C-alpha positions as CSV (number, residue, x, y, z in Angstrom):
1,X,0.0,0.0,0.1
2,X,2.6,2.5,1.1
3,X,4.6,1.7,-2.5
4,X,1.3,2.6,-4.3
5,X,1.0,5.9,-2.3
6,X,4.6,6.9,-3.1
7,X,4.0,6.0,-6.8
8,X,1.1,8.4,-6.8
9,X,3.0,11.0,-4.9
10,X,5.8,11.4,-7.3
11,X,3.6,10.9,-10.6
12,X,1.8,14.0,-9.2
13,X,5.0,15.9,-8.6
14,X,6.4,15.2,-11.9
15,X,3.1,16.8,-13.7
16,X,4.3,19.3,-16.2
17,X,3.9,23.1,-15.3
18,X,1.7,23.8,-18.1
19,X,-0.8,21.0,-17.0
20,X,-0.8,22.4,-13.6
21,X,-1.3,25.9,-15.0
22,X,-4.3,24.6,-16.9
23,X,-6.0,23.1,-14.0
24,X,-5.2,25.4,-11.2
25,X,-4.3,28.9,-12.4
26,X,-6.3,31.7,-13.9
27,X,-5.8,35.2,-14.8
28,X,-8.6,37.8,-15.8
29,X,-7.2,40.6,-17.5
30,X,-9.4,43.7,-17.6
31,X,-8.4,46.8,-19.7
32,X,-10.6,50.0,-18.9
33,X,-9.9,52.0,-22.0
34,X,-9.0,55.7,-20.6
35,X,-8.3,54.4,-17.1
36,X,-6.7,56.8,-14.8
37,X,-5.3,56.0,-11.4
38,X,-7.7,58.8,-9.6
39,X,-10.6,56.6,-10.8
40,X,-9.7,54.2,-7.7
41,X,-7.6,56.6,-5.8
42,X,-10.3,59.6,-5.6
43,X,-13.4,58.9,-3.7
44,X,-15.2,61.1,-6.0
45,X,-15.1,58.6,-8.6
46,X,-17.9,55.7,-8.0
47,X,-15.8,52.7,-8.1
48,X,-16.3,50.6,-5.1
49,X,-15.1,47.2,-6.7
50,X,-12.0,48.8,-8.2
51,X,-11.1,50.1,-4.7
52,X,-11.8,46.9,-3.1
53,X,-9.3,45.2,-5.7
54,X,-6.6,47.8,-4.8
55,X,-7.1,47.5,-1.0
56,X,-6.7,43.8,-1.2
57,X,-3.6,43.7,-3.9
58,X,-1.1,45.8,-5.6
59,X,-1.8,49.1,-7.0
60,X,0.1,51.9,-8.7
61,X,-0.5,55.7,-8.7
62,X,0.4,55.5,-12.7
63,X,2.1,53.3,-15.3
64,X,3.5,54.3,-18.6
65,X,1.9,53.9,-21.9
66,X,3.4,53.6,-25.5
67,X,3.9,56.3,-28.1
68,X,1.6,57.1,-29.4
69,X,-0.6,56.5,-26.5
70,X,-3.6,55.0,-28.4
71,X,-5.9,51.9,-28.0
72,X,-4.6,49.7,-30.7
73,X,-0.7,49.8,-30.3
74,X,-1.1,49.9,-26.5
75,X,-3.6,46.9,-26.3
76,X,-1.1,45.0,-28.5
77,X,2.0,45.8,-26.2
78,X,-0.2,44.4,-23.2
79,X,-0.4,41.1,-24.8
80,X,3.1,41.0,-26.5
81,X,5.5,42.7,-23.9
82,X,6.7,44.7,-27.1
83,X,6.8,48.3,-28.1
84,X,4.8,49.1,-31.5
85,X,8.0,49.5,-33.2
86,X,8.3,46.0,-32.7
87,X,5.0,44.4,-32.7
88,X,4.1,46.1,-35.8
89,X,0.6,48.0,-34.7
90,X,1.6,51.7,-35.3
91,X,-1.5,53.5,-34.9
92,X,-5.1,52.7,-34.5
93,X,-5.5,52.4,-38.2
94,X,-2.9,51.6,-40.7
95,X,-1.5,54.2,-42.8
96,X,-3.5,55.2,-46.0
97,X,-6.2,52.6,-44.9
98,X,-9.7,53.1,-46.2
99,X,-12.1,55.1,-43.9
100,X,-13.2,52.5,-41.1
101,X,-10.5,50.2,-41.8
102,X,-8.3,49.7,-38.6
103,X,-6.1,47.0,-37.4
104,X,-8.7,44.5,-36.6
105,X,-6.7,41.5,-37.6
106,X,-4.3,39.7,-35.5
107,X,-2.3,39.1,-38.6
108,X,-0.8,42.6,-38.3
109,X,1.0,41.7,-35.0
110,X,4.5,40.6,-35.6
111,X,5.7,39.3,-32.3
112,X,4.3,36.2,-30.3
113,X,1.2,37.1,-28.0
114,X,-0.1,35.6,-24.7
115,X,-2.8,33.8,-26.8
116,X,0.2,31.9,-28.8
117,X,1.8,31.2,-25.5
118,X,-1.3,29.7,-23.8
119,X,-2.3,27.7,-26.7
120,X,1.1,26.1,-26.9
121,X,0.6,25.4,-23.2
122,X,-2.7,23.7,-23.7
123,X,-4.2,26.6,-21.9
124,X,-7.7,27.8,-23.0
125,X,-8.2,31.6,-23.6
126,X,-11.3,33.9,-23.7
127,X,-11.4,37.5,-24.9
128,X,-14.2,40.1,-25.3
129,X,-13.5,43.5,-27.5
130,X,-9.8,43.1,-27.3
131,X,-8.3,45.2,-30.1
132,X,-6.4,43.1,-32.9
133,X,-7.9,40.0,-32.3
134,X,-9.8,39.0,-35.5
135,X,-8.5,35.4,-36.3
136,X,-6.5,35.3,-33.0
137,X,-5.7,31.7,-31.6
138,X,-8.5,32.5,-28.7
139,X,-10.7,29.8,-28.0
140,X,-13.6,31.9,-27.0
141,X,-13.5,35.3,-28.9
142,X,-15.7,38.4,-29.4
143,X,-13.0,40.4,-31.3
144,X,-13.5,44.2,-32.1
145,X,-14.5,44.7,-35.7
146,X,-16.6,47.6,-37.2
147,X,-18.0,48.2,-40.7
148,X,-15.3,49.2,-43.4
149,X,-16.0,52.8,-44.5
150,X,-17.9,53.4,-41.1
151,X,-21.2,52.2,-42.5
152,X,-24.1,52.3,-40.2
153,X,-24.2,48.9,-38.8
154,X,-24.5,47.4,-35.4
155,X,-21.5,45.6,-33.4
156,X,-23.1,42.2,-33.5
157,X,-23.9,42.0,-36.9
158,X,-20.6,43.0,-38.1
159,X,-18.4,40.6,-35.6
160,X,-20.8,37.7,-36.2
161,X,-18.8,36.1,-38.9
162,X,-15.6,36.6,-36.7
163,X,-16.7,34.8,-33.5
164,X,-15.0,31.9,-32.1
165,X,-16.8,29.6,-31.8
166,X,-19.4,30.5,-34.2
167,X,-22.0,29.6,-31.7
168,X,-20.8,32.0,-29.0
169,X,-23.5,34.5,-29.0
170,X,-26.3,32.0,-29.7
171,X,-25.1,30.0,-26.5
172,X,-25.1,33.3,-24.7
173,X,-28.7,34.0,-25.7
174,X,-29.8,31.0,-24.8
175,X,-28.8,31.3,-21.6
176,X,-29.4,35.2,-20.9
177,X,-32.1,36.0,-23.4
178,X,-31.9,37.5,-27.1
179,X,-29.5,40.7,-27.7
180,X,-30.7,43.6,-29.5
181,X,-28.9,46.5,-31.5
182,X,-29.5,48.7,-28.5
183,X,-27.4,46.2,-26.2
184,X,-24.2,47.4,-28.4
185,X,-24.7,51.3,-28.0
186,X,-21.4,52.3,-27.3
187,X,-22.6,55.3,-25.0
188,X,-23.2,53.0,-22.5
189,X,-25.1,49.7,-22.9
190,X,-22.1,48.2,-24.9
191,X,-20.0,47.7,-21.7
192,X,-22.7,46.0,-19.9
193,X,-23.1,43.4,-22.6
194,X,-19.5,42.9,-23.0
195,X,-19.4,42.6,-19.2
196,X,-22.1,39.8,-19.1
197,X,-20.5,38.0,-22.3
198,X,-17.1,37.9,-20.2
199,X,-18.9,36.5,-17.2
200,X,-20.7,33.9,-19.6
201,X,-17.5,32.7,-20.8
202,X,-15.8,32.5,-17.4
203,X,-18.8,30.7,-15.9
204,X,-19.2,28.2,-18.6
205,X,-15.7,27.6,-20.0
206,X,-13.5,28.5,-17.2
207,X,-10.6,29.8,-19.5
208,X,-7.0,29.7,-18.0
209,X,-6.7,33.4,-19.4
210,X,-9.5,35.8,-19.8
211,X,-9.2,39.4,-21.2
212,X,-12.2,41.7,-21.4
213,X,-11.8,45.5,-23.0
214,X,-14.3,48.1,-21.7
215,X,-14.7,51.0,-24.0
216,X,-17.2,53.7,-23.0
217,X,-15.0,55.4,-20.2
218,X,-12.7,56.5,-23.1
219,X,-15.6,57.4,-25.3
220,X,-17.4,59.7,-22.8
221,X,-14.0,61.4,-21.9
222,X,-13.5,62.0,-25.6
223,X,-16.9,63.6,-26.0
224,X,-17.6,65.4,-22.7
225,X,-14.2,65.8,-20.9
226,X,-11.9,64.1,-18.2
227,X,-14.1,65.0,-15.2
228,X,-17.7,65.3,-16.8
229,X,-20.7,63.6,-15.3
230,X,-21.0,61.4,-18.3
231,X,-17.2,60.2,-17.8
232,X,-18.3,59.5,-13.9
233,X,-21.4,57.5,-15.1
234,X,-19.4,55.4,-17.6
235,X,-16.7,54.5,-15.1
236,X,-19.6,53.6,-12.7
237,X,-21.1,51.1,-15.2
238,X,-18.0,49.5,-15.8
239,X,-17.0,49.2,-12.0
240,X,-20.5,47.3,-11.7
241,X,-19.4,45.0,-14.5
242,X,-16.0,44.4,-12.5
243,X,-18.1,43.6,-9.7
244,X,-20.0,41.0,-11.8
245,X,-16.9,39.6,-12.9
246,X,-15.7,39.0,-9.6
247,X,-19.0,37.5,-8.4
248,X,-18.9,35.1,-11.3
249,X,-15.5,34.1,-10.3
250,X,-16.7,33.2,-6.8
251,X,-19.8,31.3,-8.3
252,X,-17.5,29.3,-10.6
253,X,-15.2,28.3,-7.7
254,X,-12.4,30.1,-9.4
255,X,-11.7,32.9,-7.2
256,X,-8.9,31.3,-5.0
257,X,-7.0,30.4,-8.1
258,X,-7.3,33.5,-10.0
259,X,-5.3,36.6,-10.3
260,X,-7.2,39.7,-11.3
261,X,-5.4,42.6,-13.2
262,X,-7.0,45.8,-14.0
263,X,-5.1,48.2,-16.3
264,X,-5.7,50.4,-19.4
265,X,-3.9,51.6,-22.3
266,X,-3.6,55.4,-21.5
267,X,-4.8,58.3,-19.6
268,X,-6.8,61.3,-20.7
269,X,-5.7,64.9,-21.1
270,X,-8.2,67.7,-21.7
271,X,-7.9,69.1,-25.0
272,X,-8.0,73.1,-25.5
273,X,-6.4,73.6,-29.0
274,X,-5.7,71.7,-32.1
275,X,-2.6,72.0,-34.6
276,X,-2.6,70.6,-38.4
277,X,1.2,70.2,-38.9
278,X,0.5,69.1,-42.6
279,X,-0.7,72.9,-43.3
280,X,3.0,73.8,-43.0
281,X,4.1,71.3,-45.2
282,X,1.8,72.3,-48.0
283,X,2.8,75.9,-47.6
284,X,6.3,74.9,-47.9
285,X,5.5,72.9,-51.3
286,X,6.3,69.4,-49.7
287,X,2.6,68.3,-49.8
288,X,-0.4,68.9,-51.8
289,X,-3.6,66.9,-52.5
290,X,-2.1,65.1,-55.7
291,X,1.5,64.1,-54.3
292,X,3.7,64.7,-51.4
293,X,7.2,64.6,-50.3
294,X,6.6,64.7,-46.7
295,X,3.5,64.5,-44.7
296,X,2.6,64.0,-40.8
297,X,0.3,61.2,-39.7
298,X,-1.6,62.8,-36.8
299,X,-2.3,60.5,-33.9
300,X,-4.1,62.6,-31.1
301,X,-1.4,64.2,-29.1
302,X,1.3,63.4,-31.7
303,X,2.3,63.5,-35.2
304,X,4.6,61.4,-37.2
305,X,6.6,62.4,-40.3
306,X,7.0,60.3,-43.3
307,X,9.3,61.1,-46.1
308,X,9.7,59.8,-49.5
309,X,13.3,60.9,-49.6
310,X,15.5,61.3,-46.4
311,X,17.2,64.4,-48.3
312,X,14.0,66.4,-47.6
313,X,14.3,66.1,-43.7
314,X,16.6,69.1,-43.3
315,X,13.7,71.1,-45.2
316,X,11.2,69.9,-42.8
317,X,13.5,71.0,-39.8
318,X,13.8,74.5,-41.6
319,X,10.0,74.8,-41.7
320,X,9.5,74.1,-38.2
321,X,12.0,76.4,-37.1
322,X,10.3,79.1,-39.0
323,X,7.1,78.7,-37.1
324,X,5.7,81.5,-34.7
325,X,7.3,80.8,-31.3
326,X,3.7,80.3,-29.7
327,X,3.1,77.4,-32.2
328,X,6.8,76.1,-31.6
329,X,6.0,76.2,-27.9
330,X,2.9,73.7,-28.5
331,X,5.2,70.7,-29.4
332,X,8.6,69.2,-29.1
333,X,10.4,67.5,-31.8
334,X,11.7,63.8,-31.4
335,X,14.5,62.7,-33.5
336,X,15.1,59.2,-34.8
337,X,17.1,58.6,-32.0
338,X,14.7,59.5,-29.4
339,X,12.3,57.4,-31.3
340,X,14.2,54.3,-31.3
341,X,14.5,54.5,-27.4
342,X,10.7,54.6,-27.2
343,X,10.1,51.6,-29.4
344,X,8.3,53.8,-32.0
345,X,7.5,52.8,-35.6
346,X,10.8,52.7,-37.5
347,X,9.2,53.8,-40.8
348,X,8.9,57.6,-39.6
349,X,11.8,60.3,-39.5
350,X,10.6,62.3,-36.5
351,X,7.6,62.9,-34.5
352,X,5.9,65.9,-33.0
353,X,5.2,65.4,-29.1
354,X,2.1,67.7,-28.5
355,X,2.1,69.4,-25.2
356,X,-0.9,68.8,-22.8
357,X,-3.9,70.3,-24.2
358,X,-3.0,70.3,-27.7
359,X,-4.2,67.4,-30.5
360,X,-2.8,67.0,-33.8
361,X,-5.3,66.9,-36.5
362,X,-5.4,66.3,-40.5
363,X,-6.0,68.9,-43.0
364,X,-3.8,71.4,-44.9
365,X,-5.6,74.9,-44.1
366,X,-5.0,75.6,-40.4
367,X,-1.6,77.3,-40.0
368,X,-1.8,77.9,-36.3
369,X,-3.5,76.9,-33.0
370,X,-7.2,76.7,-33.0
371,X,-9.4,76.6,-30.1
372,X,-11.5,73.7,-29.4
373,X,-14.9,73.8,-27.9
374,X,-14.8,73.1,-24.1
375,X,-15.4,69.5,-22.7
376,X,-13.1,67.5,-24.9
377,X,-10.4,65.3,-24.0
378,X,-7.7,63.2,-25.8
379,X,-4.6,61.0,-25.8
380,X,-1.7,60.0,-27.9
381,X,0.9,62.1,-26.3
382,X,4.4,61.1,-25.3
383,X,4.0,59.1,-22.1
384,X,6.1,61.1,-19.6
385,X,3.6,63.3,-17.6
386,X,1.0,62.2,-15.1
387,X,-2.5,62.7,-16.8
388,X,-1.4,60.5,-19.8
389,X,-0.5,57.7,-17.5
390,X,-2.8,54.7,-16.8
391,X,-3.8,52.8,-13.8
392,X,-2.7,49.2,-12.5
393,X,-4.4,47.1,-10.2
394,X,-3.6,43.4,-9.5
395,X,-5.1,41.1,-6.8
396,X,-5.9,37.5,-6.1
397,X,-4.0,34.4,-6.4
398,X,-0.2,35.0,-6.4
399,X,-0.4,38.7,-5.7
400,X,0.8,40.6,-2.8
401,X,-0.5,43.4,-1.2
402,X,1.0,46.9,-1.2
403,X,1.4,50.2,-3.0
404,X,3.8,49.6,-6.1
405,X,6.4,52.2,-6.1
406,X,8.5,50.8,-8.7
407,X,8.4,52.1,-12.5
408,X,5.9,49.9,-14.5
409,X,5.1,49.9,-18.3
410,X,2.1,48.4,-20.0
411,X,5.0,46.2,-21.7
412,X,5.5,44.6,-18.3
413,X,1.9,43.2,-18.2
414,X,2.6,40.3,-20.7
415,X,5.4,38.8,-18.6
416,X,3.6,39.2,-15.3
417,X,0.5,37.3,-16.9
418,X,2.8,34.6,-18.0
419,X,4.5,34.1,-14.9
420,X,1.0,33.9,-12.9
421,X,0.0,31.2,-15.6
422,X,3.2,29.4,-15.2
423,X,3.9,29.3,-18.8
424,X,7.2,30.4,-20.8
425,X,7.0,33.8,-22.7
426,X,9.5,36.2,-24.3
427,X,8.5,39.8,-23.9
428,X,11.1,41.5,-25.9
429,X,10.5,45.0,-24.0
430,X,8.7,43.9,-20.9
431,X,10.1,42.7,-17.6
432,X,8.7,41.1,-14.4
433,X,8.8,43.8,-12.0
434,X,9.4,43.0,-8.4
435,X,6.9,44.0,-5.8
436,X,3.7,42.5,-7.4
437,X,3.8,38.7,-6.9
438,X,3.5,37.3,-3.3
439,X,6.8,36.5,-1.6
440,X,6.9,33.1,-0.2
């Protein structure tokens, strides 16, 4: 009898780490688009579930995004541990793409993802509204996909052909009732729908890695400003969905074995002025509606210079140097060396990093700063000031309990998730930051 017991003991001890991870460990990765640390640090924001997670785990007063600090590059960095210059998703939409054609497909990503690593380790995955996941190796997936050319259509109809499995929504509706077009209204109901869908996937399939992206906090800050009533209402709705997900983990018997990470892609900056840098290139004869030698690609609080010939770079520097002092004071120029250090798109020759309150726009007929209507906010800025930082909370299985005072980047999230799952993963620009995991 003792011999049998010893054999069983050693057999269990020799189980592969990946099998143990699949059976015992879970990570819920929640991204709140436009998340700011004050949402859980300032009592003025109704976020009791975020504060509860922070109080029981590790939290940060602000972590760094990527450049440009916009949604699609940032979310790709979250699951690759790579900067945009390496993973290949440079903006929200490819340069010269047709209207409404964004980086939908995972085939744009040039580096391994957490989805790839989890599948290799035999761990099931789920994702809801996560950018750049059409066609990704995710077992239960409701990806972001909208109609090309911005045609009027509801999110469900456009996304339906890309669901994984194809029966995902049908199974959800069988359990929770029929969905309507109103359930996908991105001014509010969409986040509730996505939260319920994520809860359904967790409760029914218990994936090892589950990722969910909430979008309306970002939308409302863009439309109404950082601290608007609509922005606060959007956060309260998302926080209630965070509570729903926590309750689902408890009900599924997964809470004790699940690490929950809440983070975002960028902060938000109230926008006061717009600037159209292509106007200066047009005035200098470097750009017109039929052809171009130089042009800027605007990305919120940034603009990136493309050149057909490197010989024109000096001419662009001369154009910038000749601008009125007030205009020059609204941005700083980042040369190629600075862009390399920040892991930025290798195709561009320089970038303009807008100061707080300024956003770059397209067009060629706006020579100076234009005052914007009050109550707008934006992002995309170089991630080196407080307002553009995003938040970070980690709680649950394997997580310590303290404020994280060490510097953290969104590229550091992927190696943390991999460590919590017990799977190998090479994050080219990320690292496992001390002070988050529980010390044994």
